[in-house]
C-alpha positions as a Markdown table, in Angstrom:
| # | Residue | x | y | z |
|---|---|---|---|---|
| 1 | Met | 16.8 | -46.0 | 5.5 |
| 2 | Lys | 19.5 | -48.4 | 6.8 |
| 3 | Glu | 17.0 | -51.3 | 7.0 |
| 4 | Val | 15.9 | -50.6 | 3.4 |
| 5 | Leu | 19.5 | -50.7 | 2.2 |
| 6 | Arg | 20.2 | -53.9 | 4.2 |
| 7 | Glu | 17.2 | -55.7 | 2.7 |
| 8 | Lys | 17.9 | -54.4 | -0.9 |
| 9 | Phe | 21.6 | -55.4 | -0.9 |
| 10 | Leu | 21.1 | -58.6 | 1.0 |
| 11 | Asn | 18.6 | -59.8 | -1.6 |
| 12 | Gln | 21.0 | -58.7 | -4.3 |
| 13 | Leu | 23.9 | -60.4 | -2.6 |
| 14 | Lys | 21.9 | -63.7 | -2.2 |
| 15 | Ser | 21.0 | -63.7 | -5.9 |
| 16 | Ser | 24.4 | -62.7 | -7.3 |
| 17 | Asn | 26.7 | -65.2 | -9.0 |
| 18 | Phe | 30.1 | -63.8 | -9.6 |
| 19 | Glu | 32.5 | -65.2 | -12.1 |
| 20 | Asn | 35.4 | -67.3 | -10.7 |
| 21 | Ser | 37.9 | -64.9 | -12.3 |
| 22 | Arg | 36.4 | -62.0 | -10.4 |
| 23 | Val | 36.3 | -63.9 | -7.1 |
| 24 | Glu | 39.9 | -64.8 | -7.6 |
| 25 | Ala | 40.9 | -61.3 | -8.5 |
| 26 | Leu | 39.3 | -59.9 | -5.3 |
| 27 | Asn | 41.1 | -62.6 | -3.3 |
| 28 | Phe | 44.5 | -61.7 | -4.9 |
| 29 | Lys | 43.9 | -58.0 | -4.2 |
| 30 | Leu | 43.1 | -58.8 | -0.6 |
| 31 | Ile | 46.1 | -61.1 | -0.2 |
| 32 | Asp | 48.5 | -58.5 | -1.8 |
| 33 | Tyr | 47.2 | -55.9 | 0.7 |
| 34 | Leu | 47.7 | -58.2 | 3.7 |
| 35 | His | 51.2 | -59.1 | 2.6 |
| 36 | Glu | 52.1 | -55.5 | 1.8 |
| 37 | Lys | 51.1 | -54.4 | 5.3 |
| 38 | Glu | 52.8 | -57.4 | 6.9 |
| 39 | Tyr | 50.0 | -58.2 | 9.2 |
| 40 | Glu | 50.9 | -61.3 | 11.3 |
| 41 | Asn | 47.7 | -62.2 | 13.2 |
| 42 | Ile | 44.7 | -61.9 | 10.9 |
| 43 | Met | 41.1 | -62.4 | 11.9 |
| 44 | Ala | 38.8 | -63.1 | 9.0 |
| 45 | Phe | 35.4 | -64.6 | 8.5 |
| 46 | Tyr | 34.4 | -67.9 | 7.0 |
| 47 | Pro | 32.0 | -66.9 | 4.2 |
| 48 | Lys | 28.4 | -68.0 | 3.9 |
| 49 | Ser | 27.5 | -69.1 | 0.4 |
| 50 | Phe | 26.3 | -65.7 | -0.7 |
| 51 | Glu | 29.1 | -63.6 | 1.0 |
| 52 | Val | 32.4 | -62.6 | -0.7 |
| 53 | Gln | 34.2 | -65.9 | -1.1 |
| 54 | Ile | 37.5 | -65.2 | 0.6 |
| 55 | Asn | 38.4 | -68.9 | 0.8 |
| 56 | Lys | 41.6 | -68.4 | -1.3 |
| 57 | Thr | 42.7 | -65.7 | 1.2 |
| 58 | Leu | 42.0 | -67.9 | 4.1 |
| 59 | Ile | 44.1 | -70.7 | 2.6 |
| 60 | Asp | 46.9 | -68.3 | 1.7 |
| 61 | Ile | 47.1 | -67.0 | 5.3 |
| 62 | Leu | 47.2 | -70.6 | 6.6 |
| 63 | Gln | 50.1 | -71.5 | 4.2 |
| 64 | Ser | 52.0 | -68.3 | 5.0 |
| 65 | Lys | 55.0 | -68.6 | 7.3 |
| 66 | Asn | 54.5 | -65.0 | 8.6 |
| 67 | Gln | 50.8 | -64.9 | 9.1 |
| 68 | Gln | 48.3 | -66.7 | 11.4 |
| 69 | Leu | 44.6 | -67.1 | 10.8 |
| 70 | Phe | 41.9 | -66.5 | 13.4 |
| 71 | Leu | 38.1 | -66.8 | 13.0 |
| 72 | Pro | 35.3 | -65.6 | 15.2 |
| 73 | Arg | 32.7 | -67.7 | 17.1 |
| 74 | Val | 29.4 | -66.3 | 18.4 |
| 75 | Asn | 29.2 | -66.3 | 22.2 |
| 76 | Gly | 25.9 | -64.8 | 23.3 |
| 77 | Gln | 25.9 | -61.3 | 22.0 |
| 78 | Asn | 29.7 | -61.2 | 21.4 |
| 79 | Leu | 32.4 | -62.7 | 19.2 |
| 80 | Asp | 35.2 | -64.8 | 20.6 |
| 81 | Val | 38.4 | -65.4 | 18.5 |
| 82 | Tyr | 40.1 | -68.7 | 17.9 |
| 83 | Lys | 43.3 | -69.7 | 16.2 |
| 84 | Ile | 42.8 | -71.8 | 13.1 |
| 85 | Ser | 45.3 | -74.3 | 11.7 |
| 86 | Asn | 43.1 | -76.3 | 9.3 |
| 87 | Leu | 39.9 | -75.1 | 7.7 |
| 88 | Glu | 38.5 | -78.6 | 7.3 |
| 89 | Asn | 39.2 | -79.9 | 10.8 |
| 90 | Asp | 38.9 | -76.8 | 12.9 |
| 91 | Leu | 35.4 | -75.6 | 11.9 |
| 92 | Val | 32.0 | -76.8 | 13.0 |
| 93 | Asn | 28.4 | -75.8 | 12.2 |
| 94 | Gly | 27.6 | -72.9 | 14.5 |
| 95 | Ser | 25.3 | -70.0 | 15.1 |
| 96 | Phe | 23.2 | -68.6 | 12.2 |
| 97 | Gly | 24.3 | -71.4 | 9.9 |
| 98 | Leu | 27.9 | -70.2 | 10.0 |
| 99 | Met | 31.0 | -72.4 | 10.1 |
| 100 | Glu | 32.7 | -71.5 | 13.3 |
| 101 | Pro | 35.8 | -72.6 | 15.2 |
| 102 | Ser | 35.5 | -75.6 | 17.5 |
| 103 | Leu | 35.5 | -74.8 | 21.2 |
| 104 | Ser | 38.5 | -77.2 | 21.5 |
| 105 | Leu | 40.8 | -74.6 | 19.7 |
| 106 | Glu | 43.0 | -72.0 | 21.3 |
| 107 | Lys | 40.9 | -68.9 | 22.2 |
| 108 | Val | 42.8 | -65.5 | 22.1 |
| 109 | Asp | 42.1 | -62.0 | 23.2 |
| 110 | Lys | 41.4 | -59.5 | 20.4 |
| 111 | Glu | 44.4 | -57.4 | 21.5 |
| 112 | Phe | 46.5 | -60.2 | 19.9 |
| 113 | Ile | 44.9 | -59.5 | 16.5 |
| 114 | Asp | 46.6 | -57.1 | 14.0 |
| 115 | Cys | 43.7 | -56.7 | 11.6 |
| 116 | Val | 40.1 | -57.9 | 11.1 |
| 117 | Ile | 38.7 | -58.6 | 7.7 |
| 118 | Cys | 35.0 | -57.7 | 8.0 |
| 119 | Pro | 32.0 | -59.0 | 6.0 |
| 120 | Gly | 29.2 | -56.8 | 5.1 |
| 121 | Val | 26.0 | -56.5 | 3.2 |
| 122 | Cys | 27.3 | -53.2 | 1.7 |
| 123 | Phe | 29.8 | -50.5 | 2.5 |
| 124 | Asp | 29.9 | -46.8 | 1.9 |
| 125 | Lys | 32.7 | -44.8 | 0.5 |
| 126 | Asn | 33.6 | -43.5 | 4.0 |
| 127 | Gly | 34.2 | -47.0 | 5.2 |
| 128 | Phe | 31.0 | -47.7 | 7.1 |
| 129 | Arg | 29.3 | -51.0 | 6.7 |
| 130 | Ile | 25.9 | -52.4 | 7.0 |
| 131 | Gly | 26.1 | -55.9 | 8.4 |
| 132 | Phe | 23.3 | -58.5 | 9.0 |
| 133 | Gly | 21.8 | -56.4 | 11.8 |
| 134 | Lys | 22.9 | -58.2 | 14.9 |
| 135 | Gly | 25.8 | -55.9 | 15.8 |
| 136 | Phe | 28.4 | -58.6 | 16.5 |
| 137 | Tyr | 31.2 | -56.9 | 14.6 |
| 138 | Asp | 30.4 | -53.4 | 15.8 |
| 139 | Arg | 30.5 | -54.6 | 19.4 |
| 140 | Phe | 33.7 | -56.5 | 18.7 |
| 141 | Leu | 35.4 | -53.6 | 16.9 |
| 142 | Lys | 34.3 | -50.9 | 19.4 |
| 143 | Asp | 37.6 | -50.8 | 21.3 |
| 144 | Phe | 39.7 | -52.8 | 18.8 |
| 145 | Gln | 43.1 | -51.2 | 18.2 |
| 146 | Gly | 44.1 | -53.0 | 15.0 |
| 147 | Gln | 43.2 | -52.3 | 11.4 |
| 148 | Lys | 39.6 | -52.9 | 10.2 |
| 149 | Ile | 39.3 | -54.0 | 6.6 |
| 150 | Gly | 36.0 | -54.3 | 4.7 |
| 151 | Val | 35.8 | -56.5 | 1.6 |
| 152 | Cys | 33.1 | -56.3 | -1.1 |
| 153 | Tyr | 32.3 | -56.0 | -4.8 |
| 154 | Thr | 31.8 | -52.5 | -6.3 |
| 155 | Glu | 28.1 | -53.2 | -6.7 |
| 156 | Phe | 27.8 | -53.2 | -2.9 |
| 157 | Leu | 29.5 | -49.8 | -2.5 |
| 158 | Val | 27.0 | -47.0 | -1.7 |
| 159 | Glu | 27.3 | -43.3 | -1.1 |
| 160 | Asp | 26.0 | -43.4 | 2.5 |
| 161 | Cys | 25.2 | -46.3 | 4.9 |
| 162 | Phe | 23.6 | -43.8 | 7.3 |
| 163 | Pro | 25.8 | -44.9 | 10.2 |
| 164 | Ser | 24.6 | -44.7 | 13.8 |
| 165 | Val | 26.8 | -43.8 | 16.8 |
| 166 | Phe | 27.3 | -47.6 | 17.3 |
| 167 | Asp | 28.6 | -48.3 | 13.8 |
| 168 | Ile | 32.4 | -48.7 | 13.4 |
| 169 | Lys | 34.2 | -47.3 | 10.4 |
| 170 | Met | 36.6 | -49.5 | 8.4 |
| 171 | Asp | 40.2 | -48.3 | 8.0 |
| 172 | His | 40.4 | -49.7 | 4.5 |
| 173 | Leu | 38.1 | -51.1 | 1.9 |
| 174 | Ile | 39.1 | -53.8 | -0.6 |
| 175 | Tyr | 36.7 | -54.0 | -3.5 |
| 176 | Leu | 36.7 | -54.9 | -7.2 |
């Protein structure tokens, strides 16, 4: 069932074209939440063309005096975390067609991170997610002590993602 949901929603995600006003509204909702909770060290994701475009959020974090941005880089079967200062200069083409931090940047332990903004193909109302099927985020979040935040559009909220014992529940969902 999980594979059927992944395929259905991934196809829907890839063919979606959201209005700029809706993309902006979701970014502002996410930014407000991050400021309200006063997270200092935030790990996010650099979106693929069909993922939720959180670029405004990434820029806001970079410009904040109280927050620091970190992005993941695939390392074998795991994610490493790097400090980002400039989106244009610090990212290189990486695994799976993703923009990832350059290896020349400062790598940090995940214990340093206050919250992780997680991508997903879809999320359920209990906070579970279906990702792209490689398990990178589930392995990374397994013993993560900070907050886990999922971000999506309401069209990608489902009743049940049919989580397995390896799936990690989000602490909070931001959707619009």
